[in-house]
C-alpha positions in Angstrom: -128.6 148.2 -13.5 -127.5 145.1 -15.4 -124.8 142.7 -15.8 -122.8 143.0 -19.4 -120.6 140.1 -20.4 -118.6 141.2 -23.5 -118.1 137.8 -25.8 -115.4 137.1 -28.5 -115.7 134.7 -31.3 -114.4 131.9 -29.3 -116.2 132.7 -26.1 -119.3 131.5 -27.8 -117.7 128.1 -28.6 -117.1 128.3 -25.0 -120.5 127.9 -24.0 -121.7 125.1 -21.9 -124.5 123.9 -19.6 -124.3 122.4 -16.4 -126.5 121.2 -13.6 -125.7 121.9 -9.7 -127.3 120.1 -7.0 -125.9 122.1 -4.5 -127.6 125.3 -6.7 -130.9 123.6 -5.9 -130.7 122.6 -2.6 -129.3 126.6 -1.9 -132.3 127.9 -4.0 -134.7 125.7 -2.2 -134.3 127.6 1.6 -135.8 130.7 0.2 -138.6 128.6 -1.1 -138.8 127.5 2.7 -138.8 131.0 4.0 -141.5 132.4 1.2 -143.3 129.8 -0.3 -146.0 132.4 -1.8 -143.1 133.6 -4.1 -142.6 129.9 -5.1 -146.3 128.7 -5.2 -145.3 125.8 -7.7 -143.1 124.0 -4.9 -146.0 123.5 -2.8 -146.2 120.0 -2.9 -142.4 119.7 -2.2 -142.8 121.9 1.1 -146.2 120.0 2.9 -143.4 116.9 2.3 -140.5 118.4 3.5 -141.7 120.8 6.1 -142.6 117.8 8.8 -139.1 116.2 8.6 -137.4 120.0 9.0 -139.5 120.4 12.6 -136.2 119.2 14.2 -133.8 120.4 11.9 -131.6 123.3 12.8 -131.6 125.8 9.7 -130.2 129.2 11.7 -126.8 129.0 10.2 -128.3 128.3 6.6 -131.1 130.7 7.1 -128.4 133.5 7.8 -126.6 133.1 5.1 -129.0 133.1 2.7 -131.9 135.9 3.6 -135.3 136.0 1.5 -133.6 138.3 -1.2 -130.3 140.1 -2.0 -127.1 138.4 -1.8 -126.0 135.5 0.0 -122.4 134.2 -0.3 -121.2 132.8 -3.5 -118.5 130.6 -1.3 -122.2 128.0 -1.1 -122.8 127.9 -4.6 -119.2 127.9 -6.8 -119.8 127.2 -10.4 -119.6 123.6 -11.5 -116.5 122.4 -12.8 -117.9 119.1 -14.7 -121.9 119.0 -16.7 -123.2 116.8 -14.0 -121.6 117.3 -10.6 -121.9 115.3 -7.8 -123.6 116.7 -4.3 -120.5 115.0 -2.4 -118.3 116.7 -4.9 -119.9 120.0 -4.8 -120.5 120.1 -1.1 -116.4 119.3 -0.2 -115.4 122.1 -2.5 -117.8 124.4 0.2 -115.3 122.8 2.5 -112.4 123.7 0.7 -113.5 127.4 1.0 -110.9 129.5 2.9 -111.7 131.0 5.7 -110.7 134.7 4.7 -112.5 134.3 1.5 -115.3 133.0 3.3 -115.5 135.6 5.9 -115.3 138.7 3.4 -118.6 137.0 1.2 -120.7 136.4 4.3 -119.9 140.5 5.3 -121.9 141.2 2.3 -124.7 139.9 3.5 -127.6 141.7 4.6 -128.0 140.5 8.1 -131.5 139.0 9.1 -130.1 137.1 11.9 -127.0 139.3 12.9 -126.3 136.7 16.2 -125.8 134.6 13.7 -123.4 136.8 11.1 -121.2 137.6 14.1 -120.6 133.9 14.9 -119.6 132.9 11.4 -117.4 136.1 11.3 -115.5 135.1 14.9 -114.5 132.0 13.7 -115.0 131.5 10.1 -113.2 128.3 9.5 -115.6 126.7 11.5 -118.2 128.6 10.3 -117.8 127.1 6.8 -117.0 123.6 8.7 -120.8 124.1 10.5 -122.7 125.3 7.5 -120.9 122.9 5.3 -122.9 120.0 8.0 -126.0 121.5 7.8 -126.2 121.6 3.7 -125.0 118.0 4.2 -127.9 117.0 6.3 -130.3 119.5 4.4 -129.6 117.7 1.9 -130.5 114.3 3.0 -133.8 115.7 4.6 -135.1 117.7 1.9 -133.9 116.8 -1.7 -131.5 113.8 -2.1 -134.2 111.7 -3.0 -136.1 113.9 -5.4 -133.0 114.8 -6.5 -133.9 112.2 -10.0 -136.9 113.9 -10.6 -135.3 117.5 -10.7 -132.0 116.1 -12.6 -134.7 114.7 -15.3 -136.3 117.7 -15.6 -132.8 119.6 -16.1 -132.0 117.4 -18.3 -135.0 118.1 -21.0 -133.9 122.0 -20.6 -130.9 121.3 -21.8 -131.1 119.0 -24.4 -133.9 121.5 -26.1 -131.5 124.3 -25.4 -128.8 122.2 -27.1 -130.6 121.9 -30.4 -131.7 125.4 -30.5 -128.2 126.8 -30.2 -127.4 123.8 -32.8 -129.9 125.5 -34.9 -129.9 128.7 -34.8 -126.9 129.6 -32.8 -126.7 132.1 -29.7 -129.2 134.5 -30.8 -131.8 131.8 -31.0 -130.8 130.2 -27.3 -131.0 133.7 -25.5 -134.2 134.2 -27.4 -136.7 132.8 -25.0 -134.1 131.7 -22.2 -135.5 134.3 -19.7 -137.0 137.8 -20.2 -134.1 139.4 -18.4 -131.7 137.9 -20.5 -130.9 139.3 -23.8 -128.5 139.0 -26.5 -126.9 141.8 -28.3 -124.7 140.8 -31.1 -121.5 140.0 -28.9 -122.8 140.9 -25.5 -125.3 139.5 -23.2 -126.9 141.7 -20.5 -128.8 140.4 -17.5 -130.9 143.2 -15.8 -130.2 142.5 -12.0 -130.2 144.8 -9.4 -126.5 145.7 -9.3 -124.0 146.5 -12.0 -121.5 145.0 -13.6 -119.5 144.8 -17.1 -116.6 142.5 -18.2 -115.2 140.4 -20.8 -116.1 137.1 -20.7 -112.8 135.2 -20.0 -110.7 131.4 -19.0 -113.4 128.9 -19.5 -116.0 130.6 -20.6 -119.4 131.5 -19.7 -121.5 128.1 -17.4 -125.3 127.8 -18.3 -126.9 126.6 -15.2 -130.9 125.6 -15.7 -133.0 125.8 -12.0 -135.8 124.4 -10.8 -135.9 126.3 -7.1 -134.5 129.5 -9.0 -138.2 130.1 -10.9 -139.2 132.6 -11.8 -135.8 134.4 -11.8 -132.5 134.1 -12.7 -129.3 134.8 -10.9 -125.7 135.5 -12.3 -122.2 134.9 -10.7 -119.2 136.8 -11.3 -115.6 137.3 -11.2 -113.8 136.1 -9.4 -115.3 133.0 -9.9 -116.4 131.4 -13.2 -119.2 133.4 -15.2 -122.4 131.7 -14.8 -125.9 132.4 -15.5 -128.9 130.4 -13.6 -131.9 130.7 -15.6 -135.1 128.9 -14.4 -135.5 125.0 -16.4 -139.0 124.6 -18.7 -141.2 122.6 -17.3 -140.4 123.8 -14.1 -144.1 124.5 -13.0 -145.1 121.1 -13.8 -142.5 119.3 -11.9 -144.2 118.0 -8.9 -147.0 117.0 -11.4 -145.2 114.8 -13.8 -144.8 111.5 -12.6 -145.3 108.6 -15.3 -147.4 109.9 -17.9 -150.8 108.7 -18.6 -151.8 106.5 -21.5 -154.9 106.0 -23.3 -156.4 102.5 -22.5 -156.2 101.3 -27.0 -152.2 102.2 -27.0 -152.0 100.5 -24.0 -153.5 97.3 -25.5 -152.0 97.8 -28.4 -148.1 97.9 -27.7 -148.3 97.3 -23.7 -148.6 99.7 -21.2 -145.0 100.5 -20.0 -144.3 101.2 -24.2 -147.1 103.3 -24.4 -145.9 105.2 -21.2 -142.5 105.4 -23.0 -143.8 106.6 -26.2 -146.3 109.3 -24.6 -143.5 110.3 -22.5 -141.6 111.1 -25.7 -142.9 114.8 -26.1 -139.5 115.9 -26.4 -136.1 113.9 -27.7 -135.1 112.5 -23.9 -132.3 110.1 -23.1 -132.3 106.6 -21.9 -131.3 107.7 -18.2 -133.9 110.8 -18.5 -136.5 108.2 -19.0 -135.4 105.7 -16.8 -135.8 108.3 -14.3 -139.2 109.9 -15.3 -140.6 106.4 -15.4 -138.7 105.1 -12.3 -137.8 102.1 -14.3 -134.1 100.8 -14.7 -132.3 102.2 -17.6 -131.6 98.4 -18.8 -135.4 98.2 -18.9 -136.1 101.2 -20.7 -133.6 100.7 -23.4 -135.2 97.1 -23.8 -138.6 99.2 -24.8 -137.0 101.7 -27.0 -135.5 98.9 -28.7 -138.8 97.3 -29.7 -140.4 100.3 -30.4 -137.3 101.6 -32.8 -137.6 98.3 -34.1 -141.4 99.0 -34.7 -140.8 102.6 -36.5 -142.4 104.5 -33.8 -139.3 106.0 -32.3 -135.7 106.9 -33.3 -132.3 107.5 -32.5 -129.7 110.5 -32.8 -126.6 110.6 -31.4 -125.4 114.2 -29.9 -122.1 114.3 -28.2 -121.9 111.5 -25.6 -125.9 111.3 -25.3 -128.2 109.0 -27.4 -131.6 110.9 -27.7 -135.0 109.3 -28.8 -137.6 110.6 -30.6 -141.2 109.6 -31.9 -141.3 109.3 -35.2 -144.0 110.4 -37.4 -145.9 107.2 -36.7 -145.5 107.5 -33.4 -146.7 111.0 -33.4 -149.7 109.8 -35.1 -150.3 106.9 -33.1 -150.3 108.7 -29.6 -152.2 111.7 -30.9 -154.8 109.1 -32.8 -155.9 106.9 -29.8 
């Protein structure tokens, strides 16, 4: 059983990456339900669970069972590379009631009472679920989104370089064991069958931390979307301000040493700022000093400016 998308040459050119805070939020519901399957997120669970003791998750958990299908209208394909949660949630609120009812009817019910309540009044059901998602976001993910986004951004930067250097074959070579590129076809092993052409605006690739360790897909009538585990997801909750050797800190200053150490992979000013818990302006000033000293270099890729260590910077980090 597999999903197979067929590509024409211009479809490859329309491949794009995007992030989705709403996808992360909905996926995190499964982490709550089956923490043993998502052990990398136990630090997050320990923080969030006490906050949810008085929060009614009935409607959300009814629509998002531990396994299998959940309604696609909960996670529409991102229409921009970096959608805002509020904008994504508004798209959920605008779901036509008949479409929502159709998709909810496909859910294998773990709570038949809640499902029937939704189906009796789909318009009210959409409103109730959207309100619950908004409240759940505030309690469970809003404060952690900068950290999650930083990791997702690092994944996209790395894979964009793979695509630029080796083409589509190299991009998909290590995306996930369940995903294979066959010349003009992308095949993803899934528990159901689908075969079709990539059309319209092309395929959207969405890295995810809460989906780990699996992939997910979205097919027509929605824009094709492939969700895959982001690189480094296992270190998400342990990664903070990087530790630096005392000698390096004494030489160039603690914050600059932390920034230089953090540049294991190229990163933008904004990504470094989120990770370091500093303002983008402060990080930019430190990067300027490091660049003037020959320790980092900068390269523009599209709208992003990426910083990377030079050979001298690598030697300085590894030699102290």
